[in-house]
N, C-alpha and C positions, 0 to 999 in steps of 0.2 A: 415407661421410664424415659425421661428426656435427657439422654446422656450428652456429655460434652463432646464437641467435634474434635477428634484427634487424628483420624486417618483419611487422607485424600488419596484416591486411586485414579490415575489417568490412563485411559485406554487410547493407545496410538502414540507414535513417535512423530518424526518429521518436525518441521518448524513449529506447528501448532502445539504438539505435545510437549516438546522440550522448552519452548519459550514459556508455556504455562508453568511447567515445573520450575524453571529457573526464576521466574518472576515471583512465585509464591515462596520458593526456598530462599530467595535473597532477602525477603522481608521477614520471614518467620524462622525461629530456630527449629531446625528440622532433625528428626530422629534423635533428639536428646530427651532426657527424662521429663522436662517441663515443656517440651515443644510438641510439634505435630509430626506425623509420619507421612511422607510423600512417596508413593510408589507409582512407577510408570511401566505399563505393560505394552510391549510391541511385538508383533509377529515378524519373524525373519523372512516370511514368505511374501510380505507386502512391501514393495519398493515405493519410496516417496515420489511424488509427481516430478519434482526437480525443475519446475518452472517458478513462477512467483519470485522473480529475482530483483524486484524493486522494493525499496522501503521508504519510510517517511523519517523526518528528523527525530521523531520520538524514539527511534531505534538507538540513537546515541545515548540517551538517558537510561534506556533499558539495559544496554550492554555495560555501561558504567556502573549502574547499581548492582548488577550481577557480579561485578569484579572482574570483567573481561578486559584485557589490554586491547586497546584499539589497534595497535600495531600487529599484535598476534592475530586478531580477527581479520584484518585486511590481508595479511600474508597467507593465513590458513584457508581463507574462503574465497580467494581469487577476486577480492572485492575492489571496487573503485568508488570514487566520490560522485554522488548524485545531487544536483542542485534544483531539480524540478522536472518538468516535462516540456518538450518542444513538439508542437502540433503542425504537421505539414499537410497541405492540400485539403484541409478541413473546411475552408471557407468557400472557395469556388474552383478548386483544382487548377489554378493558374500560378503554380510555384509560390503560393502564399504560405506563410508560416507565422506562428506567434508562440510566446512562452507563457507557461504558468510556473513561475519560480517559487521557491520556498520562503523567501524573505517577504515580510509585510511591506506595503508601501511606506515610504519615508513619512514621518509625522503621523503615523497611523493612530497613535494614542492622543494626538492633539486635535486633529481635524480630518475630515474626509477630503482627500486631496483630489479626487476624481473630477469634481465640477471645475476646478481651476486648471486641470489639464485639458478639458474638452475643447476650449478654443484653439488649441494647438494640435489637435489629433491628427491632422493631415501632415504635420511636420515631424512629429515624433511619436512613437508607439507608447502606450500606457506603461508597459513594463520598462522600457528604456527611460522614461521620465521619472519613475518613482522607485526604481530598484536597480541594483548593480548587476544582477545575475544574468539578465538576457544578453548583455554584451559579453560577459564572461563565457557564456555558452557558445556564442558565435566563434570564440577562439579556443574552445575546449580547455579552458583554464580551470585550475583547482580552486576550491573554496578557502584555502588556507596556505600558510607557509610551513616549511618544515620545522621552524622554530616556534610555531603556534602552540604546540603541546597537544596531547591526546584529547580529543573530543572538543577542543577549542576551535574557533573559526573566525574568519574574516567575512564570510558569507554563509548563511545558514545551509546545512547540507544533510543528506542521508547517504545511503549506499546502494550500489548495485552489487549483487553477490551471487555466488553459486549456492543454490538452495540445498543441494545434497551435502556439500561440504560444510555448510552452515549448521545443518542438523547434527553432523558428527561433532563439530566443535562444541555445540551446546550440550550434547549428551556427555561428552567427556568432562566438561566443566561442571555440570550438574551432579554427576555421580562422584567425581573425585574431590570437588571442593565445596559443594553445597549439601551433600548428604542425601541426595535423592536415590531411592532404591530402584534398580533397573531389573526388570524381569523380561527375558526374551522367551515368549511362549505364545501359543495360539489359544484364544478364548473360544471355548466350546458351548458355553451356556451362560445365561444371565439369570441369577437367582433372586427372588423377591421375598420381602418380609410380609407379614400379615397385613400391613397397612399399604402395601403396594410400592414401597421404596425398594431400591436395589440393595440387597443384602451382601452379595458377593458375586464375583466373576469366576466361573470354573475354567481352569486352564488345563491343557493337555498334560503338561509335565509337572506343574507346581500346585495342582489341586485348587481349592477355593481361596481366592484372595478377597478379603473383606474390605469395607470402607465405610466411612460416614458420609463422605461427599464423593461422587464420581464425576469426572470431567471426560466428556466424550470428544476425543480428537481423532476419531476413526475415519475422517475424510468423508467422501461422498457416500460411503456405506452407512454412515450415521447409525452405527450398531445399537447404541443405547437410546438416544433421543428419538431417532426415526423408527428403527425396526422394533425395539423392545417396547417403548412407550407409545409409539405410533402418533407422535405429535405431527400434525398436518404440515405440509410444505406449501408455501404460498409462491406460486410461479409469477414472475415479472416479465414473462416473454411478450406480453402484450404491449409493454413499454420499451423494453430493451431486447432487440431481436437476436443478437448474437448468441449462438448456442453450440458453436464448434470452434476449435482452435487447432491449427497446425504449428508445431514448435520444432525449431531446428537450432543447431549450434554451428556457427561459421567461424573459422579461424580468420585472423587478420592477414592483410597482405604481407606484413613483415612484423618482426617482434617489436618494432618501435612505432607502429602505426598509432595515430592519435586515439585516445580514449574519450569518447563523448562524455560530457559532464551532465548531460540531460538524457532522460529516456526519450527517444524519438518515436513519435506516433505518426504514421503516414496513412492518411485515408485512402481507401480503395473503393471499388464499385459496390462491394457487398460487406464491407467491414473496415478494418484497419490493421496495419502491420506495426508490431512493436520491434524496436531495435535497441538492445541494451548492451552497453560496452563494459565488459569485465577486463581484467588484466590480460588474460591469455586468449580470449575469444569474445565473440558477440553472441548473445542470446537473441534469436530472431523468430517471430511467429506471426501468424495471420489469424485473427479471430473474426468470425464472420457468421452471417445468418444462413443456415442451410435452406431456408425457404427462398433465398434470393440468388443462390449460386450452387454449383456442384462441388464436391470434394476435388475433383480432377481440375476444374477451372481455378479453384483456390490454390491448389498446389502449384499450378503453372504460374500464377501471379506471384506466389511466394518465391519460387525459384528464380523468376525473372528479376525480382527485387534483389536477390542475393548475388546474382550473376554479373552485374556490370563490371566489377573489378575481379580479376582472377585471384582467388584466395591462396595463401601460402599452403603448399602441400596438397591442394585440391586441384586437379587438372580439369575436372568437369563438375559443374554445379549439381549434376545428378548424383554425384557421389555423396553428397550431404544427406544424412539421415533425417527424415521428417516424420514426427510422431503426431498422431491424431488424438485429440481429446474432445469428448462430447460432454456437454453439461446442460443442465436446466437452470437458467438464471432465476434466482429467487432465494427465499430464506424460510426458516421454520416459523410457524405461528407463535411459538414460544421458544426460548432458548434455555430457560432454566425450569425444569419440571420435576417436582418432588425433590429427590436428593441427587439430581443429575443436571449438569450444565454443559451445553455444547459449545465448543470453541473451535474456530476454523471452519473448514468446508463442511463439517458435520452440522454447523449451524446455518450455513448458506453460502452461496457463491454467486457473484455478479462478474461480468466480464472484467478483465484486468485493467481497464482504462482508469488512470489516476492511482493505480497500485494501492488500493485501500485494504487488500486482504491481510497483509502482515500487520498493518496498523490496527485493524479490528481485533486481531489476535492479542496484540499488546494491550489494548484497551480493555478487552474482556478479562484477561488474566489479571490485570491490575485491579479491576473492580472486585473480582473474586478475592484477591489477596487483601485489599484495603477493607472490604466489607465481610471478611470471613466470618460466618455466623458462629456464635459461641456454642449454640446447641441446635437441636432439630427444630424447636419451637421458633427460634429466630430465623431459621432458614427460609421459611415461607415468606416472611416480610422482605428479606433481602432478595429473594427470587422475584417477587413482584416488582420491586424497584429495578432490578437488573433488566427484566423483560420490558418494562416501560421505556427505559433509557435506550436499549438496543433496537427496539422496534422503531423508535424515533430516528436512530442513527441509520438504520437500513433504509428507511424512507428518504432521508436526506441524501444518501449515496445514490439511490435510484434517480432522484430529481436532479442531482448535480451531473451525473453522467448523461442523462437525457438532454440536459441543457446543451451539451456539445453538438448533438445531432439536430436539435431544434433550430439552432442558430446558423447551421450550415446553409449555404446558398447553392450547393451542388444539385444539379438536376440531370446528371448523366446516367442515372439508374433508378429503378423502382425503389431500391433500398433507401435512398436518400429522400425520395418523394414520400414514401410510406412513413418515414421517421418524423416528418413534419405534419402528418395528419393529426388534427386536434384530438381525435378519439384515442390516440396513443400517448398523449401528453397528460400527466397527472394534473388534476384541477388546481392543486396547491402551486405547481410550477407555473401554470397559466396565470394565476393570480399574481405571482411575484413578477412575471414578465410584464404584466399590465402596469404594475406599480413602478417597475424600473424604467418604464418609458418616460417617467417624469421625476425620478429620483434615483440616486445610485444605491446599490445594496448597502445596508447599514446594520448596526448592532440590533435594531428592533426586529429585523427579519430573522435573526438567529439568536434566540433567547438563552440557549444553554451555555454553561460555563466552558465545557469542553466540546465545542463544535468540531466535527470532523473537518468540514470545509467552512471557514469563517467567511465573512463578507468579502474580504480581500480576494479569496479564491474565485468567487463569483465575478468580481470586478475584472480580474485578469482574463477570465474566459470571455465574458461579455464584450469587453473593449478590445480584446485581442482578435475577436471574430467580427469586429466591425459594428457592434451594436451601439449606436449613438443615441442617447436619450435626449429629449427635448425638455430641458430644465426650465421651470417657470421663472420669469424675470421678477425677482423680488429683491428689495434692498434690505439688508439686515443692519442692525445697529452696529455690529462689530464686523468690519470687513477683514477677512483673513487672506485676502489676495496677496498682499506683500509677503506674508509668512509662507504661503504656498509656493510662490515664485522663488523665494529664497531656498526652500527645501528642495525644489526641483533642480535649481542651479547647483546647490551643494551636492546633490546626488550625482549629477553629470560630472562634476569635478572629482568626487570620490571614486567614480567608476574609472576615470582615466588614471587616477593614482594606483588603483588595484591592478589594472591591466598592465601597468608598467612593472609591477613587482611580483605578481603571482606566477608560479610555475604552471605548466600544463598539468592536466590530470596524470598523463603518463609520466611526466617529469617528477611529480611528487611521489608517485608510487615507486619509481626507481630509486629515489633518495631514501625512502623508507626501507627498501630492501638492502640498500648499501649500508645504512647506519645499523640495521639489524645484524648484518654480517660482521661489521666492525665490533659491535657489542658482544657477539658470540665469541669472537677471537680474543677479546681482552680477558 
């Protein structure tokens, strides 16, 4: 019997589980006579990781579609506005830095502006020439005005957030407004059908919970895809060395300390430190290669990074709690097997550089929702397409992250020297770098419609890290130089205008709080 797909059962909460539930429930009529049933099972014994605090601009559309007020989200999740990433000491460890902003270069749809910037690369950075956001980041400015309205912007943005509070907000919204069934229980067994599909999950208190499609959001345990189906794990440690992270939460010096509008990534001798500014604190961590340093050395470096300014309420840097997380960089060989699809860490995890984890969750859940198979027969076709698309996406993530290491000129440790050895660089990335010596990254290098990192992202990193191509001297029938120079000049003027009117990140958050209090009092 090939029954119609009606019941979706999600194992695991956290950001992965509740985002998956919310994205599906916002698209489909849930738990009504003609709709589908979405049930999420999570154990009260398993606490979420509580890191993963950076998002992509796609999160705005996700929250809006789910019907979540942006103001409510910002206030409930200790969130702030993120406009991209700032990389410090990645080039040569001489106080260097560059930006990877969220906005595309000006004129992106009309022409490739990079060749016209190249003659001036010693006078102005690529990001400053083609985008407003790098200058906004220097001043910790917000991406919008208080009058802009929810989810609207003057400069493209995402969020920094408290992952634990985010999961709570999502859970309450999914259960109370979107009709998702929530079961707090411990799964004791996975039961199969005669064809090898998952028939049900046995829980300690609620018995067997059935489903037509099971979504594995059980984190690193990968209870369904990994343990039950034994889908192989593909390690990427030969390409990306980082396998350990130390995470901490540090208070600001004062309640009105500036909130950075970019994730700050500072290179170290065996990895890099992330610094994420929320409203009430900073999330700081060091991700590193255990083959190139010890945990003790890493913790000393992390605490030294935190300590230069005395933090409010913390007399000694050693008072700050540091948590250790170990991980194997890589992903599953397949993500959708039989009637089970893995989303989140259960599908794979790569170091948090460029904050792709939550974006992958969004994209995975969106494809499941958009392509929700009508019945079991159609599921195998959708699964094959899903696996093809996400194997490609994981490959591109690995290549893009490796690019940051390959371009570095640091030679102060074996870590950086080893990262540039050719046997650690994917052949496809080597080919691209050979091409980009004579042309800039373009649409032909990235053929998919929904690329995780478009050509502009590669340009920001390449040119930010000092990779200067040798473009062949060819005269074209149509000279776009005047248009390019006009776009660059307009961008510089637009940047000055925004810098004159935009509030700081802290200032905008404070205004949101003030207006919210006034609204509650009326």
